[in-house]
N, C-alpha and C positions, 0 to 999 in steps of 0.2 A: 589563297595566298601564297608566294613565291617561299620556293623550299627552303630562302637560302634567312631568312625573315628571321633577323636576330629579335630577341622582346626583353620582358624583365626578368625574365626567367632564366636570360645569362647575364645579368648586369655583375661584373667582377667584384663589386663590393657585396655582394650578397652573402650574407652568414648562418648558419644553421644554428638552432641551436642544440643541434646535439653534433658536441662538441670535436667528436672525431672525423666530422666533413670537412670542418676548417681547418686548410690547407691541404687533404688527404690526398695522395696522388695519385688516387684512381676515383675516387665516387667522393667530389665535392660537391656542394649542391644547386649545384650548375651541368650537373649530369643527370642523376635519378634514374638508372639502368632499372629495366624489370630484366628478372627469374625470377625461375621455378624453385624451392625452396621447403624441404621436408622440415616440420618441425610439428613438432609432439607425433608424427611418426605419419604426419599426413599431409604431399601434398597439395603446397601453396604458392601463390602469384605474391613478388616479394621484389620495391623494391630495395636498391641497395643505398646507403647513405651514411657513410665512412666507413666504423668497422660491424653499424648495426644494418639488420634487414627492416623495412616496415612490411605487415604481413598488410597485404591489401584486403584481401578477405573478409579480417577483423576490423578495419577502416571502413569496409562496405556495409557490413551489417549495426557499427553505432552510425551508420549514418553525417559520415565526413564527404564520403564524392557522388561528384554529380552523378544525377538521379541515370543518366544514359546507359552511364558506365556502369554501373555498380553489379550487374548479373552476369559482364566477361569480366571482372576482378573476381567474380566467387568463385572461376574457373580453376580447372588446375594443371591447365597450359595457359599460353600464352595466345594462340594460334586467333582468338575471337575478340580477346582485345587489342593486339597490334592490328586486327585487318578494320578498326574500326575509322572510322573515315581519317583525313589527316585533323580533320578543323574537330573532332570530340576528343582526340587523344590530343591538342594542346591543349581543350580547355584542362582534361584532366592533370596535363604537367602541373597546368598554373598552378591547380586546387593545392597537389600536388606540396610545389616550392611555396605553398602560403599555407601553407599546414605543418611543415618542416621549418621554415624561417620564422617564422610569427608564436615567440612564446604565451604565449596569449592560446594556442592550439596546447602545446605540451599537454598540460591535464591528460586533455582526452584521449593525445598524440600515443602518447607515452608506453601507451599498456600495449599499445600495437607493434611495440619493436623486443625486437630477438637481435643478441648477436650473432652474426655470421657465423663466426666461429662455432656455432651449436649445431648450424641449420647444411645440412646434406645440399649438394647443389646439383637438381638433373639438368636433360636436355630440355630447354625453356617452351620448345615450341614439339609441338607432334607434325615431325618431317615427313609429309607424303612420297615428295622425290626431294635431290641433289643431282646439280651439276655443278661442274666441275672449268672454268674457261681457263685458258691460256692469255693473259692479257698481260703478259707483263712483257716485256718487248726485250728487256736488257734480257735477263734469265732464257726467251725461244733464241737470242744472237747467241746469247754463252752457252748453250746445249747444243746448237745448230753448227755450233764452229766445231765443237766434238767431232761430228758425224759429215758434216756437208762445210770444209771449212769454205770452200769457195764461195759458195750459196747455202748461208746458214737457216734465213728465212724461207719457206718454203710462199709459192706468187702468190699465194690468197687469203696467205696475213694480213696485210693493210687492205684488202679490202672486208674480211668479215671477222665478227670474234670467233675463233676457235674454242670447241666447249669439247666434253663427250658428258656421258648423263653415267653416275658414280652410283657408288648405294649407300640408299639410307638409313638402311639397318644396321649396319658395322659406326659409326658417328654417335661417339665417348665424348661426355663436361669433361673438363681438365680434371685433370686426376686417376681416371682412370689406366691402369697400368698395359702399355702397346706387346704385349704376345707377337713376338719374333717370325714371322711367317713363313711355312714351305712350298715348295713349288719350283717346277720346272726349272732348270735352267740348263744353258750351254757351252761350254768356255766358246773361244774363238778355233783354237786348235781341236778341238774336240767333236769327233764325228757323230755325237748322240748324244740328247741331253740329259741329263739326272735329274731324284726328284731331291730336293734338297733343303737347308735353310738356307734363309739370304743371308752371303757376304758383306750384303752392299746395299744394309738398310740408311736409310737419308730420309729424314723431311723436306717440307716446303711452306715457308713463309707467304699465309697470305689472308686475305678478310674472305671475312665469310658474309652474306647481305642475304637477309632475312626478306620473305615475301608476305607484304599485311592484306593486302588483296587482290584475289587472282585476275581473271578476266576467265570469259566465252568460250565454249570451246569452239574454234573460228573466226572468233575476233580479235587481230591483232591490238599488241600496245604501243602507240603513237610514243615517238622518243620524249615529244613534249610534253608526254601529260605522265612517263615511266615512274620519274619519282616518287610519284601518289602512290607506287605499288609497293615501295619498299619500303618497311617500318624501323629496319637500324640492320648493325651488324659488328661484328660480333671478332674476334682475331679463329684465324680456323691451319692447323696442321694438316698440310694431306698428304700421310705416310706413304713410302713409294720405296718397294725393291727393287731398287735397278735392276739386279740379277736376272728377276724376275721378266722384268719389264723390255732389256731389251733382247728378248727371245718372243714376246708373245704381241708384241704391239701390233707389228705388222699380217693384214691385210687392216683390224678392225680400231685399233687402237688399245688404249689402258680397259686392264680386264683385276686380274687377279695381285697383280702387280700393284693394285690401289685401292681395291675391295676391302683393307682386310682392318680396316683404323683412318677413324678420319677421326678427330678429337678438333673442338672448337672450346669459345674462352665461353661459359653460359648468363654471362648476363648481355640483354641483347642494352647498345646505344642508337636509345633511338633516334630517324634523322632529324627529330625536330631538334636533340639534344648538338647536332653535328651542326647546326646554322652556322656557328660564328665563322668555324672553319672549313667552310667551303671556297676552292680562292680555280683560279680560271685551268682549265686543262694547260698540259703544256700542245707549246707548239709541233704540229708536226717539222718535221725535216721539206729544206728545202725538197722539189721535183717528187715527195709524197703524194701519193691518190688524196682527194677530198673524198669522205664520209660519202657513201650512197645517199640520197633522200633521204632515205627510212634514218638513217640514222644522223642526220644533222640538225642538230639546234645550235643557233647561237644562246640560249639562254644553258642549254647543256657544256658548250663550250665555253661562255664567261664563266661557274659556277658546278661547275658537275666534278670538280676532280676533291680529293679531298686534302687537309694539311693532317698530315696523321703520321709519327714518329715511330716505325718498326721497327722491333731488336728482337734478336737469337741470342739464349744463354744455354751453355749445355754445364757441366754437372758428372764428372765420373765418378764409381763405386768408392775409386781411390779418393781422390776430392774428399767428397766429403766424409770420408773415416778421418778426413785430419781437418775436419772442418774449415775446409777453404773454399770461397767464394763463387759461387756460377762465375765463368768464363764466358763473356761474349763473342760469340763468333763474327756481326754481324749488327751495323745498323742504318740503315734509309727511309727514307721517303716514298708514303703507301702512293703517292703521286709520278709513280715511277710507268704506270701505265698505260697505255696505248688505244687501251676503248677506258671508258666512264660507265661506274658501276649502268649507268641509264642508258648505256648505247649495249649494254651485253643485257638488259631485261627486253628492250624494248627489238632486239637480235630475235632470243628463244623464244619470243608470241609474235613474230614476224610471221610464221608461217601458220597461226592460228594453237600454237598447244596452246595446254590451259593453263595457267598455272595457278598457284592452290597457295591459301594460309599458310604459313608452316615450308614450304618450301625453303629450300639453303641452295644458294650459289655460289663457288666459291672462284676468286677473282682469279685464281690462274700465282705460282710464282713469285713475288714482288722482288725483283731486285733492281741495285743500283748502279751505275754504270764502272765501277768501280769496285773494284776487287773485294773490300770495305762492307759491302751493303748487297754482298750477294745473298740468295737466299735461301743454297742447301748444301748442302755439301759437296754434290756432283758439282758444284761449281765453284766451288772455295780452294777443292783437291785436286782439279781440273781433271777428272773423272778418275780417281783417287792414283793419280799421280804423285802430287805432289800434297805428301800428308799431310796436317793441319798438329801447333804443339801446344797441347797443352800446360796447364804450368805443374803441372807432377812432372813432366820430362813425356809424359804419356803419347803413341802420337795416337791421330784418326784418321784413315781414308771415307774410312765411313762409322756408320754408329754398331758399339758393341754391347752386347745383354749388363743392364746395372746403367747407361745411360740413363738422365734425362737431361732433357728438352723440354725449354720456359720460351715461348715466345712472351712478349710485350708491347704491347700500342697505346701512343699514349698523344691527344687532339692538340693541337695549341695553335693562337696563335696572337701580333699582340696587342695587347689590350684588354685580355679576354683568361680569364681563369683555367687556365688545362683540363683535360679531364682524359682515365683514362677503360682502361678494358678491361681490367683487373687477369683475372690468373690463368694460363695456358698450359698445359705443362702433362708431358706426361714420361713413365717412367720405361725401360725398353727393359721386358721377360726372353727368360731364353724362348725357341721355340720350344713344343709340345713338341714327343716320342712320337715318332714313321710306327703310323702303321705296319 
């Protein structure tokens, strides 16, 4: 079945007997994202529905779920569940939609609902590996111009999806504070570097792509089947220390400037839920090279992009003390990517690299062509030369201690109920004492 197939679970008139789901900004019944929540001190797989969480382990024990999905639903991570074949995942989604929409099921299902506020979200999958890409072409152009005004994109950018291997051990769900990192940094006019807390701490607005089923070592993933390996998506903030990055990135690329913390939204919005929001990949500008054959697929170009509105908001410590709402820094569509997520999956495995269930891929910073859609402070402030002004009058070139950053994402399409990704936020703490 094509990955853009819409069925009865996406019906715009479908409502849930869980009243808070109807009209919910992120989690109406058309969404049904998976996550892992601590309930009564035990990690359980849950489904977000309105402001409630459905405990799948309890549903499985009560005989409410399809037999083929029962063992995976009783795990404490989503690796096995989201590694099931897409056909099995669709069967489970259909059953959950039925259970939460048909009032006849309410008596047997209601016992397995918990208020979301009572559970502590955890990382949804055991992450074996994390790779961050660089497919936001407007971000690549904006950053490149700061260093190479006449040639912002390197020659390989339009031929190969650029990426680097990140650090899985420092990925955390929303709400876990970010400790300002220390590291080597060298001012342009200094003769030697110093080791100190980062002064140019930044965020990056990205989508996280979760691998469901992997591939065997030595066996590439074809572009035409890459969608079968993508379980779902989340929001991702690739925190970046720009001063550390400037000193260390040559010749081998990002290292300590990026591996100290990565924040993800903990609910995985499945590929099946996003079927109505599939759109054509934006056409490449005239004169750009066509993708090489192993990255070229007509269906991917027709349905491979996603209609998702992304936003970034900031609140300073002073703003919160004054009761002010968070201030929007930027917003723009997730379709501002030069490569589709299917292309980055196919490229990642093109040399025979083995992907595994739970692997996480970041898209790289997604920026719009105009300033109101830039996805990092490095772009918004032109490398710190043009500070932004907060509603309190405070100035920001980069993030200060006490600042809180929030990413938001909403999938939308005419005739369908919008669905969201939930919270992806973290607050900046001061650097640790230098030994």
